LUMPA-902064 format. One record per residue: residue in one letter; z, y, x of N, C-alpha, C in turn. Coordinates in steps of 0.001 Angstrom, whole numbers, plus 500000, padded with zeros to 6 digits. Layout:
N
AZYXZYXZYX;...
END
This chain:
244
X499998499132500595500063499941499719500171500833501171;X498979502460500577498953503168501129500525504697500758;X501128505221501958501896505350501726501237507362500934;X502226508072499828502243508706499780501508510357500241;X500419510755500940500141511955500866499895511953502798;X499311510312502989499341509846504518497991509072503937;X496721509248505031495536509109504782495191507893505288;X494095508095504383493435506405504522493042505449506284;X493300504887506611493189503975507476491827503957507551;X491196504158506556490003503729506701488507504931506139;X488936505650506194488624507252506024487274507481507245;X486180507594506324485123508085507051484401508781507311;X484578510035506967485389511473506113484723512376507738;X484909511699509260485327511810510123484746510899510749;X483276511612511995482884510146512987483455509110513465;X484449509055513955485782507999514027486378507646512923;X486253506923512643487511505779511496488718505764512178;X489549506362511437490540506882511599491326505379512540;X492081504518511551492374503108512211491819503000513924;X490660503460514507490164503408515175490728504788516500;X491042505879515909491644507099516455493591506731516405;X493514506129515344494982505425515472495474505141516702;X495235504283517224494905503096517736494948503498519033;X493846504413519154493764504354520849495359505435520687;X495704506304519866496720507069520431498191506234520660;X498278505712520269498909504469519969498856503830521418;X497483503638522389497444503494523726498028504280524707;X497319506020524426497590506835525058499363506642525140;X499447506887524499501557506657524346501952506006525516;X501344504930525174502031503168526429502013503827527186;X500436504615528113500478504220529056500554506351529847;X501218506927529091501729508054529090503255507928529786;X504194507048529042505761506527528848505917505319529508;X504665504919530451504657503985531727506140503412531989;X506203502663530809507273501410529903507076500900528989;X508335500758528962507980499949526845508105500766525739;X507793500928524581507628501880523628508228501564522781;X509255501931521826509842501978521166508859501830519821;X508490502220518357508231502209517014508185503554516986;X510075503968516908510196505020516789509739506311517353;X509199505703518736508849506635519689507688506749519282;X506675505472519254505164506635518872504767507688517727;X506001506561516552505252507545515644506129508724515183;X507463509132516067507789510248515835506644511004516833;X505953510384518266505261511645519370504174511274518183;X502787510768517719502687510834516314502310511321515727;X503774512091514544503644512439513634503730511432512396;X503705510418512652503216508991511773504238508773511280;X504448507953510229505523506837509490505492505940510573;X506729505164510747507105504118511304505895502783510622;X506077502315509269504906501368508811503847501250509050;X503148502922509202501589502938509734501758502540511315;X502971502825511806502471502695513053502557500813513480;X503721500522513012503594498734512846502213498282512792;X501681498595511525500623498385510264499998497827512092;X499357499344512758499258499084513787498684497946515637;X499936498094515323500528497935516109500178496231516546;X501093495345514858500150494058514974498820493594515231;X498191494649514631496498494444514876496660493793516869;X496448495117517455497009495270518759497944494384519423;X498311494018518855498986492711519176498021491121519406;X497574491139518217496316490239518278495492489684518626;X494946491094519051493742491753519644494010491853520933;X495637491658521442495582491179523121495603492171523702;X496006493500523176495770494887523815496925495264524136;X498443495089523274499496495025523006500231493632523634;X501591493999524040502234493063523789503462493117523271;X504281492286522819506180492637522545506731492613523675;X507879493996524047508207493795525634509644492411525686;X509365491727526344510074490078526527511731490711526692;X511338491744526690513359492237526770513556493324526286;X514962493117524616514848494449524166513168494664522664;X513459495091522304513048496003521661511901497240521562;X510728496937521603509220497289522009508133497109522457;X507147497857523089505884497101523451504772497740524537;X504644496864525291504067497014526684502314497258526258;X501100496700527746499975496442527821500381494907527529;X499090494911526773498901492914526790497681493281527641;X497629491145527402497216490737529046495550490994528975;X495189491063528044493777491739527273493404492808528011;X493930493430527847493806495565528585494312495224529499;X495217494801530278495226494663531756494015494128532342;X493529493486531762492670492821532010491268493484532446;X491334494271530923489862495261530831490682496306532148;X491582496712532787491663498327533983491519497442534480;X492010496097535081490805495932536338489610496031536480;X488620495399535856487441495175535192487276496867535958;X487779497727534586487901499385534704487757499918536590;X488869499714536837489745500164538618488169500094539160;X487261498706538910485957498586540024484382499621539449;X484511498956538019482713498995537492483392500267536849;X483070501598537326483332502675536525482330504545536611;X482314504978536156481503505763536508481712506904537999;X483112507225537195483389507873538702482607506861540607;X483488505627540556482522504426541181481331504878542045;X480624504588540507479539504465541167478059506243541516;X479700507188540696478692508339541025479047508321542857;X480394508510543277480560508236544328480070507382545690;X479111506572545134478609505439546323477710505617546667;X476446506817546733475542507201547622476386508770548350;X477367508862547309477748509706548508479279509564550015;X479527507718549529480058507976550624479659507428551825;X477920506455551415476987506816552184476876507736553356;X475957508747552386476027510174553225477454511224553951;X478666510442553512479637511015554291479948510061555769;X479606509205555604479399507891555965478677508105558011;X477970508690557338476242508817558086476841510267559246;X477225510950558036477550512358558724478507512348559881;X479418511842559741480919511814560063480697510030561051;X480403509334560770480587508205561879481485507520561372;X482684507153560046483421506852560065483334506343559076;X484260505104558679485392504252557030484776505721556356;X484432505629554639484688506922554188484826505924552662;X486039506059551411485618505679550703486162506583549045;X485885505368548442486713506617547036487984505715546235;X488631505838546021489761505091545524490598505578543666;X491290504773543363491472505847541657493202505308542055;X493724506148541009495366505995540699495885504254540810;X496659503425541269497512502416540800498849502813541265;X499339501748540189501358502655540210501382502251541767;X501271501794542603501667501071543809500974502750544722;X500011503270544578499258504577545347497593504511545070;X496795504153545934495024504272545370494633502647545707;X493960503002545403492827501530544439492108502129544903;X491523501721546532490177501168546854489218500808545711;X488349501693545225487735501025544843485781500881545084;X485305501463546174484152501615547195484328502120548802;X483491501261549571483208501879550656482581501424551502;X482694502328551966481192502364553526481985501888555133;X481969500802555511482622500634556958482096500748557718;X482886501273558963482022501622560051482303500634560948;X480815499587561013481673498945562186481530498746563519;X481642500149563994482038500070565566483700500917565946;X484389500551564485485670500865564512486220499547563890;X486229498270564431487002496762564491488365496835563686;X489017498198564383490300498130564533491097498756562404;X489510498754561771489362499738560535489463498963559707;X490085498204558821489646497345557976489050497932555926;X488712498750555970489080499116554395487870498665553169;X488758497987552643487318497418551635488408497039549873;X486928497455548922487385497361547710488249496239547381;X489478496559546508490614496453546098491929496618547331;X491743497077548101493380496953549162493940498748548594;X495296498893548395495851499787547736496167500395549416;X496346502133549016496387502416550209497747503251549621;X499099502957549672499790502953549156500910504883549888;X502024504768549051502432506266548970504042505855549916;X504769506318550409503920507886550620503568508392551719;X502819507470552424501934507830553821500397508032553358;X499499507078552245498581508169552431498195509340551556;X497208510414552394496696510735551989496205511016550362;X495667509596550048494263509695548902495912509298548101;X497018508355548018497718508365546765498094509648547058;X498673509959547598499610511076547616498366512348546470;X497099512165546484496343513567545742496701512955544281;X496069511059544540496398510649542715497901510372542402;X498404511109542672500298511114542183500454512202542164;X500464513231542549500438514777542897501232515798541230;X500812515048540386500789515886539403502557515046539030;X502566513691539049503962513068538744504358512275540332;X505254512577541288505394512262542923505807513902542966;X507977513685542104508184515560542450508694515233544382;X508620514032544900508484514638546200508186515275546964;X506439514842546528505917515380547521505233516318547230;X505047516294545608503688517444545272504459518129545406;X505078519099545486505038520220545948503499521130547277;X504270520330548518503485519576549657502547519340549566;X502054518810548347500669518154548703500058519526547909;X500489519800546492499386520764546248499173522510546988;X500250522441547331500115522846548731498820523226549904;X498963522123550548497814521724551292496824521748550200;X496257522065549309495035521464548044494179522487548251;X495772523221548139495009525156547265494859526113548853;X494921525261549889495148526166550809493718525124551576;X493314523884551566493257522910552527491679522131551435;X491614522607550387491247521821549151491251519845549236;X492537519638550533492443518221550600493427518019550819;X494119516487551029494922516756551730494656515388552900;X495989515436553443495839514551554931496780514112555925;X497057513078557107497754512850557254497908511808559138;X498138512259559926497916511700561540499082510764561422;X497925509178562513499123507848562833500311508563562072;X500658507824560251501746507810559653502287506767560189;X502376505585560487501918504078561147502018503668562052;X502115504638563449501714504106564623500884503334565109;X499890503146563834498693502354564803497162502830564822;X498022504222565369496656505097566060495808505399565235;X496141505750563590494842506179562524495536507177561588;X494409507699561481495073508670560113494163508523558752;X494134509314557861493514509082556709493258510940556144;X492375510495555829491814512861555370491147512257553918;X491886512937552357491051512641551358491426514008550578;X490823514342549835490099515005548580489875515055547403;X490292515219546203490408515038545037489313515621544630;X488959514948542934488057514936541660489365515029540403;X488237516027539265489023515492538453488808515201537587;X490042514981536815489400515623535635489578516798534993;X488327516545533041488371517441532181490459518409532337;X490885517712531763492189517608531656493153518346533011;X492112518638533999493087518574535386493560517827536748;X493496516912535652494214515260536360493483515363537404;X493360514614538755493038513487539703492761512880539088;X491296512521538900490677510840538788490772509952539767;X490091510454541455489718509713541861490189510799543516;X490184510123544957489862510920545763488424510213546622;X488491511532547769487398510155548839487751510843549828;X487658510309550625488196509319551955488246509527552887;X488829509125553943488028508960555562489325508309555658;X489014506989557058490153507090557624489387506775559474;X490311507069560160489531507315560719490562507525562387;X490531507710563318491060507752565037492187509128564873;X493380509249564716493755510716564782494027511805566232;X493626510895566733492923511846568163492118512377567518;X491411512553566769490345513018565947490669514379564941;X491840514163564579493019515526563934493193516314564699;X492251516791565698493755517629566497492740519073566067;X492887520022566091492895521809565413491296521307566017;X490720521435566883489949522115567738488248520948566960;X489033519465566565488260519059566554487432518662564455;X489097518313563522489325518759562319487554519476561795;X487959520391561992486827520949560949485689520543560338;X484797520538561461483637519374560395483817518385559453;X484950516762560641485455516573559619486263516484558127;X486598517595557842487256518565556566486543518673555771;X485507519647556240484236520340555961483403518939555162;X482997518113555993482183517184555049482652516110553896;X484770515924553618485297514977552559484930515871551812;X484575517392551809485213518338550787484029518496549974;X483084518717551108481489518787550780480988517299549568;X481619516617549897481531515173549208481882514780548489;X483345514971548338484330515627547004483377516989545860;X483106517599546362482202518565545499480769518186544198;X479948517651545228479229516688544724478972515934543741;X480760515110544241480763513982543154481884514946541846;X482012515542541823482590516252541290481831517526540300;X480805517862540748479207518482539757478686516936538502;X479121515900540128477655515020538820478878514710538406;X479635513869538254481447513355537127481164514578535869;X481725515732536327482067516900535331480256516811534277;X479387517354535225477767517038534554477835516344533367;X478130515058533798477819513734533365478497513956531858;X480532514370532335480892514676530595480417515219529761;X479701516725530203478936517461529552478320516993529162;X477076515969529661475841516386528666475945515512527138;
END
């Protein structure tokens, strides 16, 4: 039974079917919460009744997109959605757009170039062009560059990482990128520049991994400019695609 003054989930008066729209809104709440979410919390955030939210959660659970939390009351992402997420990490527009620019960045600098997207532990490399002349640098899709030492991870998490947020934002404002010199003592460093979504969040990081000796002030300018140029070109294509 439809509740009083509540819009029908099958209302076709708008381009998006309401039931699908509500389902996406529920998944958005789960994404933003980064943890177990109760029905009451979802209903309050979306301004809907608990009964309506419960109906949608039953459907999403049946489809494997959400699941009941193992402990306590609430919901988390389901196995199928996690599977979709893994695939989306590697097969997405930003990665495809970035690939030719990574080849060019590698050709210009001679160093290992990569694109990464956010994962809970840091930055997940989704595509890379390896420099065969640097055997000590092994970077491939699926590798995670971890917080807090990875510049790309810091960029991807700078909106919600309180410890490094202000320092990273300041570096991006000053240089247009973030970098780190030999954070683990292996003689390697990293530099990365952000690519943004329309809402201002960082959707990807474009970067290089190379010898820390090349980060000396008299050597790093050209490297920094090449990384920023690649990120800007990717940003332009990504924005154009979004607006088309």
